[in-house]
Structure formats: C-alpha cells, structure tokens
N, C-alpha and C positions, 0 to 999 in steps of 0.2 A: 504619586505617593501610594504605597501599598497599605490600603486601609485594613484595620483590624476589626472584624465583626465577631461578636460573641452571640452564640445561639443557646438559649435556655429552652430545652424541649425534652420531655421524658419518654417520647416514643422513639425507639431505636431506628425504625424505618424512616421516619421524617428526619431524624438527625442525619442519617446517611445521605438521603436525597438532597437536603438543603446544603449540607456541607460540601457535597460533590459539586453542585452547581456554583456555589460561592467560590470554591477553589479554582474551578474552571475559568471563572471571571478574573482570577488573579488576586482575590482577597485573602488575607490571613484570617484563619477561622479558629475559634475556640468553642468547643461544644460542651455543654454541661446539662445535667438532668435535674437540677434543682436550683431554686432561687438563692438558697443559702450559699451554694458554690459560686453563684454569680456575684454575691456581695463580697466574697473573698477575692474574686478576680478584680472587682472594682477597686479594692483597697491595695492591690499589688500591681496590676497591669491593666488599667482601664482601657476598654476598647473605644473605637470611634463610632460604633453603633451597636445597639442591642436588638436582637430578634427574640421576643419573649412569648412563650405560651402562657395562657391564663390559668388553665387547670393543671397545677403542679402539686406534687407531694410536699407537705409542709407549707411553707410560705407560698401563697399564690402569686400570679403575675401582677395582679392589681397592686398588692402591697409592695412588691418589688419595684414597680414603676414609681410608686409614691416615694419610696426611700431614695431612689436615684434622683428623682426630680427635686428633692429637698437639697441636693448637693450640686446638681449639674443639669445642663440643658442638652446633653448628648442625645442624638437622635435615637428614638425607640420605635420599632415596628412591633405591634401586637398581633399575634396569630392565635386563633381560638376556634373551637368547634361551636362556640356560642355565637349564633347569628341574629339574636334579637337586637332590635335597635337600641334598647336601654343598655345592653352590654357594650355596644360600640361607643355610645355616648359616654359611659363611665370610663372606658379606656382612654378616650380623648380628653376627658376632664382631668384625668390623672396625669396627663402630659404626654400621651402617646402621639407620635407624629403621623402614624398611619395604622390601619386596622385591616387585617386580612382574615377572612373566614375560611376554615378548613371544610372540604379539601380545596387547595389552591394550586395554581400552576406555578412551578418554580420559576418559569420565565417571567411571570407577572411579578413575582417577588423581586427578581433581579431588576426589572424595569423600575419598580418603586424605590429600590435601594439607590439606583443611579440617579433618579430624580431628586431624592433627598440629599445625596452627596453633592449634586450639582448646585444645590441651593446653600448647603451648609459649609462645605469646603473647610474642614478643620485645619488643613495645612496652611491656610491663608490668614491666620490670626495675626495680622501685622498692621502697622499704622497706615491708614489711608492718606492719600494726598487731599488737599482742601477741595479739589474739583470733584472728589468722590463723596463729599459730605453734603448732607441735606440738613439745614438748620431751620427749625420751627420753634421760635421762642426758646424754652429751656430744653427742647428735644433736639438731639444731634444724632443723625443716622449716617454711618459710614457704609456706603453701598458695597464696596468691593470685599471688605473683610467681614461684613455683616455684624458690625458692632453698633450698639445703641447706648447713648448716654442721656441721662435725665438729671437736670440740675447739677451737672458736673460729675455725676457718678455713673460709672459703667454698669449696665444692667444685663444680667443673663437672660436671654430670650430663646424660645424654641423656634423652630423653622417657621411655623405658621404664625407665631406672634410677630416675628420679624416681617414676614410677607404682608401681614395685615397692617402693621404700623407704617411700612414703606408705602403701601397703597394709599392710606389715608394722608400721609405726609406729602405725597406727590399730588394730592388732589384736595388741598385744604378747602373747607367749606362746601365741598360737594357731598351730597347725601347718596349713600349706596344702599340699595335694597339688600335684604338678607340673601335673596336668590343670586344677586350679582356677586356678593362677597363669597358665597359658596363656590361660584364658578371661577372667580379670580384667585382665590386663596387655596381652595381644595382641588380644583380642576374638574374637568368634564366627567371624569370617571368616578366621582363621588356621588353616592346615591343615598346618603343618610339624611337625617332631619336637619332643618335649618336651626335647630336648637344648638348645634355645634357652634354656630356663629355667636349666639348669645353667651355661651360658655367661654369662648375665646376672648370676647370683649370683656367679660367679667375678670378673667385672668390678667388682661392688659391693664385694666383700671386698678387692680390690686397692686401691680408692680409699679405703675406710673401714676401715683396719687396726684390729683389736681390736674391731670392731663385733660384738656377740654374735649374729650371724646363723648359726644352727645348722642342720646337716643332720639331718633326721629320717629315719634309714636305711630305705630301702625305701618311702618315702612322699613326702617333700618337704622343706620348710624352715619355720623359724619364727625370729622375732626374740625372743630371750630377755631378760626383765628381769633385770638383774644381781642385783637383790635376791632374785630367786627362784632363782638358780643354786645 
C-alpha cells in the first residue's frame, strides 16, 4: 500500500527535506504550513499519518492533535523545537504516537514512521479469524488487524494503547513495573519520564470503563482476572 503522509510544518527548509525523504521511501506526501489547512485536508482526503510541528501560526500543533484525536486514532508524530520533558508529555497526553525534537535526522524520522506503520497497518482493517483473537472476559483483541472490542463495542485505540492492552491481556495477573512497560511499549530508544505510562493507563481506563486494570502501588500495573479478584 502506498501510504499517504501529511506534513504540517511552516519552515520551508524542513518541508523540503522531510518531503524529499518521504517521497524517496515511496510515500504519498501532502505538505501544509498551517493546522487550519490540515483540518481541511482531514475533511476531504484524510492521510494515513500526520507529522505535525507544534509551533505553528494560528492554531498550534497541540490543538490540532486534540481535534484529530476527538475523531480518529490515525498515527501522529509530533516534531518540535521544544525539548522540555513537559512538552513531550503534553504531546503524548494529547494522543501523539511519537515525539521528535528538532533538529532531527530525517533517517530517524523514516525509521519511526516505518515502526508505527508496522504496528498500525491501516490497510489491514479486516475481520480476524478466531485464532487471531484474544478474549479476556468482555475484552476482545484481534491481533492481526489490531481491533479491540469492549462489551461488544469496537473501540478506537492508538498504537500504544493497543500495544499496552495486548501486553496486559497476554499476561493476565502479572504485574509490570513502569520501567518494563516503558521498554515493552515505547522501546529502548525512549528517554522520557515514566509519567507517560501513567498517562497512557489513564486514557485506557477512560475508554474501557470497569476494565480491571489495577495499580500496583509503588511498582506499576496489572490486568486482573476477575475470577481471581
């Protein structure tokens, strides 16, 4: 599949460099210089991924991410000159799947894009076979097409929400430390705070009310089997 990636960046030099590298990798690319133009694209020809700068004229990247997340779980990579930990946490809280600080290597960006697409696979939104399903009480996870159902209703989830849910569901009653969750869900190249784990758990609990995802005080989290409660 020829993925469509939309880039929202107001710096012409970065626009040209990122666009050139993406096209070289075979992606269809749309470049815009404002979040407002991004909203228009979303309503007419939504891409498979967004690459969004934070500091934009008019609507900033944070508000853009918030609006997109209210409607979809399409992957979003945030790029910004802001390298403070609080900025990264805010970006992830608003639904960003990854955060890159300027200046960044275009090759690193490409590597992160490929990693997200490998997990997300928007072209494989099809019905899974029963062997691909993991069922834990009212929670049903289809591994192959990365779909999640709760009490019979399909839920939209981000890449990291899916990865964390699958990890817990495959290891019911096992307690994971925050450090291990960072390693298993975010990967070895993530150097942010473990607060990202707490924020992700908070989002999962909000979407999956009554899911027995418990806090192990002073350690981390676990998904409890209700029969073991």
